[in-house]
FISEMAR-639825 format. One record per residue (C-alpha): z, y, x; residue number from 1; residue in three letters. Coordinates in Angstrom, 2 decimals. Layout:
<sites>
<site><w>Z</w><v>Y</v><u>X</u><num>NUM</num><residu>ALA</residu></site>
...
</sites>
This chain:
<sites>
<site><w>4.85</w><v>-60.86</v><u>-79.29</u><num>1</num><residu>UNK</residu></site>
<site><w>1.63</w><v>-60.82</v><u>-81.15</u><num>2</num><residu>UNK</residu></site>
<site><w>0.20</w><v>-58.08</v><u>-83.05</u><num>3</num><residu>UNK</residu></site>
<site><w>-2.85</w><v>-57.52</v><u>-85.32</u><num>4</num><residu>UNK</residu></site>
<site><w>-5.97</w><v>-59.51</v><u>-84.32</u><num>5</num><residu>UNK</residu></site>
<site><w>-8.09</w><v>-57.37</v><u>-81.97</u><num>6</num><residu>UNK</residu></site>
<site><w>-5.06</w><v>-55.24</v><u>-80.91</u><num>7</num><residu>UNK</residu></site>
<site><w>-3.44</w><v>-54.57</v><u>-77.64</u><num>8</num><residu>UNK</residu></site>
<site><w>0.34</w><v>-54.75</v><u>-77.81</u><num>9</num><residu>UNK</residu></site>
<site><w>1.20</w><v>-52.35</v><u>-75.11</u><num>10</num><residu>UNK</residu></site>
<site><w>4.61</w><v>-50.76</v><u>-74.54</u><num>11</num><residu>UNK</residu></site>
<site><w>8.20</w><v>-51.38</v><u>-75.91</u><num>12</num><residu>UNK</residu></site>
<site><w>11.02</w><v>-48.82</v><u>-76.50</u><num>13</num><residu>UNK</residu></site>
<site><w>14.48</w><v>-50.49</v><u>-77.25</u><num>14</num><residu>UNK</residu></site>
<site><w>16.82</w><v>-48.36</v><u>-79.30</u><num>15</num><residu>UNK</residu></site>
<site><w>20.34</w><v>-48.93</v><u>-80.37</u><num>16</num><residu>UNK</residu></site>
<site><w>21.33</w><v>-51.61</v><u>-82.84</u><num>17</num><residu>UNK</residu></site>
<site><w>19.00</w><v>-54.37</v><u>-81.35</u><num>18</num><residu>UNK</residu></site>
<site><w>15.84</w><v>-52.63</v><u>-82.57</u><num>19</num><residu>UNK</residu></site>
<site><w>12.60</w><v>-51.93</v><u>-80.56</u><num>20</num><residu>UNK</residu></site>
<site><w>9.47</w><v>-50.02</v><u>-81.33</u><num>21</num><residu>UNK</residu></site>
<site><w>6.04</w><v>-51.28</v><u>-79.88</u><num>22</num><residu>UNK</residu></site>
<site><w>2.77</w><v>-49.57</v><u>-79.56</u><num>23</num><residu>UNK</residu></site>
<site><w>-0.68</w><v>-51.03</v><u>-80.05</u><num>24</num><residu>UNK</residu></site>
<site><w>-3.41</w><v>-49.30</v><u>-78.03</u><num>25</num><residu>UNK</residu></site>
<site><w>-6.26</w><v>-50.64</v><u>-80.00</u><num>26</num><residu>UNK</residu></site>
<site><w>-4.73</w><v>-50.77</v><u>-83.56</u><num>27</num><residu>UNK</residu></site>
<site><w>-3.43</w><v>-47.63</v><u>-85.25</u><num>28</num><residu>UNK</residu></site>
<site><w>0.12</w><v>-49.14</v><u>-85.75</u><num>29</num><residu>UNK</residu></site>
<site><w>3.60</w><v>-48.96</v><u>-84.33</u><num>30</num><residu>UNK</residu></site>
<site><w>5.49</w><v>-52.15</v><u>-84.75</u><num>31</num><residu>UNK</residu></site>
<site><w>9.19</w><v>-52.51</v><u>-85.32</u><num>32</num><residu>UNK</residu></site>
<site><w>11.19</w><v>-55.51</v><u>-83.94</u><num>33</num><residu>UNK</residu></site>
<site><w>14.61</w><v>-56.28</v><u>-85.29</u><num>34</num><residu>UNK</residu></site>
<site><w>16.64</w><v>-59.52</v><u>-85.60</u><num>35</num><residu>UNK</residu></site>
<site><w>16.15</w><v>-61.18</v><u>-88.94</u><num>36</num><residu>UNK</residu></site>
<site><w>17.66</w><v>-64.63</v><u>-89.76</u><num>37</num><residu>UNK</residu></site>
<site><w>18.01</w><v>-65.58</v><u>-86.15</u><num>38</num><residu>UNK</residu></site>
<site><w>14.38</w><v>-64.57</v><u>-85.20</u><num>39</num><residu>UNK</residu></site>
<site><w>12.89</w><v>-61.38</v><u>-83.90</u><num>40</num><residu>UNK</residu></site>
<site><w>9.81</w><v>-60.68</v><u>-85.90</u><num>41</num><residu>UNK</residu></site>
<site><w>7.42</w><v>-57.73</v><u>-85.05</u><num>42</num><residu>UNK</residu></site>
<site><w>6.32</w><v>-56.04</v><u>-88.21</u><num>43</num><residu>UNK</residu></site>
<site><w>4.03</w><v>-53.06</v><u>-88.83</u><num>44</num><residu>UNK</residu></site>
<site><w>6.22</w><v>-49.98</v><u>-89.17</u><num>45</num><residu>UNK</residu></site>
<site><w>4.04</w><v>-46.91</v><u>-88.89</u><num>46</num><residu>UNK</residu></site>
<site><w>0.58</w><v>-46.37</v><u>-89.85</u><num>47</num><residu>UNK</residu></site>
<site><w>-0.48</w><v>-44.03</v><u>-87.13</u><num>48</num><residu>UNK</residu></site>
<site><w>-3.51</w><v>-42.55</v><u>-88.95</u><num>49</num><residu>UNK</residu></site>
<site><w>-1.69</w><v>-41.82</v><u>-92.04</u><num>50</num><residu>UNK</residu></site>
<site><w>1.03</w><v>-40.19</v><u>-89.73</u><num>51</num><residu>UNK</residu></site>
<site><w>-1.50</w><v>-37.60</v><u>-88.65</u><num>52</num><residu>UNK</residu></site>
<site><w>-2.58</w><v>-38.89</v><u>-85.23</u><num>53</num><residu>UNK</residu></site>
<site><w>-6.30</w><v>-38.86</v><u>-84.64</u><num>54</num><residu>UNK</residu></site>
<site><w>-7.51</w><v>-42.43</v><u>-83.74</u><num>55</num><residu>UNK</residu></site>
<site><w>-10.51</w><v>-43.44</v><u>-81.81</u><num>56</num><residu>UNK</residu></site>
<site><w>-11.48</w><v>-47.05</v><u>-82.25</u><num>57</num><residu>UNK</residu></site>
<site><w>-12.45</w><v>-48.94</v><u>-79.00</u><num>58</num><residu>UNK</residu></site>
<site><w>-10.17</w><v>-46.66</v><u>-76.82</u><num>59</num><residu>UNK</residu></site>
<site><w>-6.77</w><v>-46.80</v><u>-75.48</u><num>60</num><residu>UNK</residu></site>
<site><w>-4.82</w><v>-44.73</v><u>-77.97</u><num>61</num><residu>UNK</residu></site>
<site><w>-1.06</w><v>-44.84</v><u>-78.20</u><num>62</num><residu>UNK</residu></site>
<site><w>0.38</w><v>-46.40</v><u>-74.98</u><num>63</num><residu>UNK</residu></site>
<site><w>3.74</w><v>-45.51</v><u>-73.39</u><num>64</num><residu>UNK</residu></site>
<site><w>6.68</w><v>-45.22</v><u>-75.62</u><num>65</num><residu>UNK</residu></site>
<site><w>10.28</w><v>-44.31</v><u>-74.92</u><num>66</num><residu>UNK</residu></site>
<site><w>13.48</w><v>-43.72</v><u>-76.92</u><num>67</num><residu>UNK</residu></site>
<site><w>15.14</w><v>-40.35</v><u>-76.23</u><num>68</num><residu>UNK</residu></site>
<site><w>18.13</w><v>-39.46</v><u>-78.24</u><num>69</num><residu>UNK</residu></site>
<site><w>17.26</w><v>-39.91</v><u>-81.94</u><num>70</num><residu>UNK</residu></site>
<site><w>13.44</w><v>-39.85</v><u>-81.32</u><num>71</num><residu>UNK</residu></site>
<site><w>10.60</w><v>-41.84</v><u>-79.79</u><num>72</num><residu>UNK</residu></site>
<site><w>8.13</w><v>-40.16</v><u>-77.54</u><num>73</num><residu>UNK</residu></site>
<site><w>4.70</w><v>-41.72</v><u>-77.28</u><num>74</num><residu>UNK</residu></site>
<site><w>1.73</w><v>-40.74</v><u>-75.20</u><num>75</num><residu>UNK</residu></site>
<site><w>-1.82</w><v>-41.14</v><u>-76.33</u><num>76</num><residu>UNK</residu></site>
<site><w>-3.95</w><v>-42.10</v><u>-73.36</u><num>77</num><residu>UNK</residu></site>
<site><w>-7.43</w><v>-41.17</v><u>-74.57</u><num>78</num><residu>UNK</residu></site>
<site><w>-6.44</w><v>-37.66</v><u>-75.71</u><num>79</num><residu>UNK</residu></site>
<site><w>-3.54</w><v>-36.90</v><u>-73.49</u><num>80</num><residu>UNK</residu></site>
<site><w>-1.30</w><v>-35.81</v><u>-76.44</u><num>81</num><residu>UNK</residu></site>
<site><w>2.40</w><v>-36.44</v><u>-76.50</u><num>82</num><residu>UNK</residu></site>
<site><w>3.94</w><v>-37.34</v><u>-79.84</u><num>83</num><residu>UNK</residu></site>
<site><w>7.55</w><v>-37.10</v><u>-81.08</u><num>84</num><residu>UNK</residu></site>
<site><w>8.28</w><v>-39.76</v><u>-83.76</u><num>85</num><residu>UNK</residu></site>
<site><w>11.55</w><v>-39.80</v><u>-85.83</u><num>86</num><residu>UNK</residu></site>
<site><w>12.49</w><v>-43.43</v><u>-86.57</u><num>87</num><residu>UNK</residu></site>
<site><w>14.71</w><v>-42.36</v><u>-89.42</u><num>88</num><residu>UNK</residu></site>
<site><w>11.97</w><v>-40.33</v><u>-91.43</u><num>89</num><residu>UNK</residu></site>
<site><w>8.88</w><v>-41.63</v><u>-89.77</u><num>90</num><residu>UNK</residu></site>
<site><w>7.77</w><v>-38.10</v><u>-89.24</u><num>91</num><residu>UNK</residu></site>
<site><w>5.44</w><v>-37.57</v><u>-86.46</u><num>92</num><residu>UNK</residu></site>
<site><w>4.69</w><v>-34.16</v><u>-84.63</u><num>93</num><residu>UNK</residu></site>
<site><w>2.65</w><v>-33.27</v><u>-81.51</u><num>94</num><residu>UNK</residu></site>
<site><w>4.80</w><v>-32.07</v><u>-78.73</u><num>95</num><residu>UNK</residu></site>
<site><w>3.63</w><v>-28.64</v><u>-77.53</u><num>96</num><residu>UNK</residu></site>
<site><w>2.77</w><v>-28.99</v><u>-73.77</u><num>97</num><residu>UNK</residu></site>
<site><w>1.44</w><v>-25.41</v><u>-73.55</u><num>98</num><residu>UNK</residu></site>
<site><w>-2.10</w><v>-26.61</v><u>-73.29</u><num>99</num><residu>UNK</residu></site>
<site><w>-1.52</w><v>-29.29</v><u>-70.77</u><num>100</num><residu>UNK</residu></site>
<site><w>-2.66</w><v>-32.83</v><u>-71.65</u><num>101</num><residu>UNK</residu></site>
<site><w>-1.41</w><v>-36.16</v><u>-70.22</u><num>102</num><residu>UNK</residu></site>
<site><w>-4.75</w><v>-37.94</v><u>-70.21</u><num>103</num><residu>UNK</residu></site>
<site><w>-4.57</w><v>-41.54</v><u>-69.11</u><num>104</num><residu>UNK</residu></site>
<site><w>-0.83</w><v>-41.45</v><u>-69.77</u><num>105</num><residu>UNK</residu></site>
<site><w>0.76</w><v>-44.90</v><u>-69.64</u><num>106</num><residu>UNK</residu></site>
<site><w>4.37</w><v>-45.72</v><u>-68.73</u><num>107</num><residu>UNK</residu></site>
<site><w>7.22</w><v>-43.28</v><u>-69.61</u><num>108</num><residu>UNK</residu></site>
<site><w>10.65</w><v>-42.82</v><u>-68.05</u><num>109</num><residu>UNK</residu></site>
<site><w>13.32</w><v>-40.23</v><u>-68.92</u><num>110</num><residu>UNK</residu></site>
<site><w>16.12</w><v>-38.64</v><u>-66.75</u><num>111</num><residu>UNK</residu></site>
<site><w>18.01</w><v>-35.36</v><u>-67.18</u><num>112</num><residu>UNK</residu></site>
<site><w>15.69</w><v>-33.64</v><u>-69.68</u><num>113</num><residu>UNK</residu></site>
<site><w>12.50</w><v>-34.74</v><u>-67.79</u><num>114</num><residu>UNK</residu></site>
<site><w>9.91</w><v>-37.08</v><u>-68.95</u><num>115</num><residu>UNK</residu></site>
<site><w>8.03</w><v>-38.89</v><u>-66.26</u><num>116</num><residu>UNK</residu></site>
<site><w>4.48</w><v>-40.00</v><u>-67.29</u><num>117</num><residu>UNK</residu></site>
<site><w>2.50</w><v>-42.39</v><u>-65.15</u><num>118</num><residu>UNK</residu></site>
<site><w>-1.23</w><v>-41.31</v><u>-65.31</u><num>119</num><residu>UNK</residu></site>
<site><w>-3.73</w><v>-43.74</v><u>-63.99</u><num>120</num><residu>UNK</residu></site>
<site><w>-7.34</w><v>-43.27</v><u>-63.83</u><num>121</num><residu>UNK</residu></site>
<site><w>-8.49</w><v>-46.80</v><u>-64.59</u><num>122</num><residu>UNK</residu></site>
<site><w>-11.60</w><v>-45.47</v><u>-66.50</u><num>123</num><residu>UNK</residu></site>
<site><w>-12.59</w><v>-43.03</v><u>-63.58</u><num>124</num><residu>UNK</residu></site>
<site><w>-12.34</w><v>-39.88</v><u>-65.88</u><num>125</num><residu>UNK</residu></site>
<site><w>-13.97</w><v>-37.03</v><u>-64.07</u><num>126</num><residu>UNK</residu></site>
<site><w>-11.39</w><v>-34.67</v><u>-62.54</u><num>127</num><residu>UNK</residu></site>
<site><w>-8.41</w><v>-36.87</v><u>-63.14</u><num>128</num><residu>UNK</residu></site>
<site><w>-5.96</w><v>-37.70</v><u>-60.57</u><num>129</num><residu>UNK</residu></site>
<site><w>-3.69</w><v>-40.73</v><u>-60.65</u><num>130</num><residu>UNK</residu></site>
<site><w>-0.15</w><v>-39.40</v><u>-60.66</u><num>131</num><residu>UNK</residu></site>
<site><w>3.31</w><v>-39.28</v><u>-62.17</u><num>132</num><residu>UNK</residu></site>
<site><w>3.53</w><v>-36.18</v><u>-64.32</u><num>133</num><residu>UNK</residu></site>
<site><w>6.96</w><v>-34.58</v><u>-64.60</u><num>134</num><residu>UNK</residu></site>
<site><w>7.42</w><v>-32.72</v><u>-67.90</u><num>135</num><residu>UNK</residu></site>
<site><w>10.56</w><v>-30.62</v><u>-68.41</u><num>136</num><residu>UNK</residu></site>
<site><w>11.33</w><v>-31.15</v><u>-72.22</u><num>137</num><residu>UNK</residu></site>
<site><w>13.18</w><v>-28.76</v><u>-74.53</u><num>138</num><residu>UNK</residu></site>
<site><w>16.43</w><v>-30.21</v><u>-76.03</u><num>139</num><residu>UNK</residu></site>
<site><w>14.75</w><v>-30.96</v><u>-79.54</u><num>140</num><residu>UNK</residu></site>
<site><w>11.65</w><v>-32.64</v><u>-77.77</u><num>141</num><residu>UNK</residu></site>
<site><w>9.34</w><v>-30.22</v><u>-79.66</u><num>142</num><residu>UNK</residu></site>
<site><w>7.89</w><v>-28.79</v><u>-76.49</u><num>143</num><residu>UNK</residu></site>
<site><w>7.68</w><v>-29.33</v><u>-72.76</u><num>144</num><residu>UNK</residu></site>
<site><w>6.08</w><v>-27.93</v><u>-69.73</u><num>145</num><residu>UNK</residu></site>
<site><w>4.51</w><v>-29.71</v><u>-66.81</u><num>146</num><residu>UNK</residu></site>
<site><w>6.68</w><v>-29.26</v><u>-63.74</u><num>147</num><residu>UNK</residu></site>
<site><w>4.81</w><v>-31.09</v><u>-61.12</u><num>148</num><residu>UNK</residu></site>
<site><w>2.57</w><v>-34.02</v><u>-60.51</u><num>149</num><residu>UNK</residu></site>
<site><w>3.91</w><v>-36.66</v><u>-57.96</u><num>150</num><residu>UNK</residu></site>
<site><w>1.25</w><v>-38.26</v><u>-55.74</u><num>151</num><residu>UNK</residu></site>
<site><w>2.05</w><v>-39.92</v><u>-52.48</u><num>152</num><residu>UNK</residu></site>
<site><w>-0.17</w><v>-38.95</v><u>-49.46</u><num>153</num><residu>UNK</residu></site>
<site><w>-2.02</w><v>-42.31</v><u>-49.78</u><num>154</num><residu>UNK</residu></site>
<site><w>-2.60</w><v>-41.68</v><u>-53.52</u><num>155</num><residu>UNK</residu></site>
<site><w>-2.25</w><v>-44.15</v><u>-56.41</u><num>156</num><residu>UNK</residu></site>
<site><w>-4.83</w><v>-46.71</v><u>-57.44</u><num>157</num><residu>UNK</residu></site>
<site><w>-3.65</w><v>-46.96</v><u>-61.14</u><num>158</num><residu>UNK</residu></site>
<site><w>0.06</w><v>-46.47</v><u>-61.99</u><num>159</num><residu>UNK</residu></site>
<site><w>0.74</w><v>-48.06</v><u>-65.24</u><num>160</num><residu>UNK</residu></site>
<site><w>4.47</w><v>-48.19</v><u>-65.50</u><num>161</num><residu>UNK</residu></site>
<site><w>7.35</w><v>-46.03</v><u>-64.08</u><num>162</num><residu>UNK</residu></site>
<site><w>10.95</w><v>-46.74</v><u>-63.63</u><num>163</num><residu>UNK</residu></site>
<site><w>13.56</w><v>-44.38</v><u>-62.09</u><num>164</num><residu>UNK</residu></site>
<site><w>16.06</w><v>-45.83</v><u>-59.68</u><num>165</num><residu>UNK</residu></site>
<site><w>19.78</w><v>-44.66</v><u>-59.34</u><num>166</num><residu>UNK</residu></site>
<site><w>18.74</w><v>-42.15</v><u>-56.64</u><num>167</num><residu>UNK</residu></site>
<site><w>15.74</w><v>-39.94</v><u>-56.73</u><num>168</num><residu>UNK</residu></site>
<site><w>13.04</w><v>-42.58</v><u>-56.22</u><num>169</num><residu>UNK</residu></site>
<site><w>10.60</w><v>-43.77</v><u>-58.90</u><num>170</num><residu>UNK</residu></site>
<site><w>9.15</w><v>-47.20</v><u>-59.00</u><num>171</num><residu>UNK</residu></site>
<site><w>5.58</w><v>-47.76</v><u>-60.12</u><num>172</num><residu>UNK</residu></site>
<site><w>3.66</w><v>-50.73</v><u>-61.39</u><num>173</num><residu>UNK</residu></site>
<site><w>0.04</w><v>-50.89</v><u>-60.74</u><num>174</num><residu>UNK</residu></site>
<site><w>-2.54</w><v>-52.56</v><u>-63.01</u><num>175</num><residu>UNK</residu></site>
<site><w>-6.01</w><v>-53.64</v><u>-62.03</u><num>176</num><residu>UNK</residu></site>
</sites>
């Protein structure tokens, strides 16, 4: 998949009906991928700035994205904000995290009403710790609260993707 020149196509959220949404961390756009005439074109779908998300050129902005029910959730790495996006209306709202931020948020996973957010520290943000944040979300995804931050005794270098196994384990991908 190729996005806009100078962009960084980052994460993909498949949804029902053979559609997927893709974030671009360096360009203020969310792409939509859907089958058309035997191909899978990736087309700009959401103008992030026009949707009300503050954008900082040259920084990692929207990153991890996941489909939960009828919404998408996307984390903004540079600000730590979590966004709820309605694919039907393209309405975007910030998720109320009670003052918490998910800075350096990257990969997302979902299980049983909880959002798991890999938070690396690739840019050595002062005071930041690489972890997997666990956020208990309300049923409408309008708010959530940080329940815990998972960190193994040896720590993480930079977790960038998270996947939940059939048990209680989480698997992480590290980027360099």
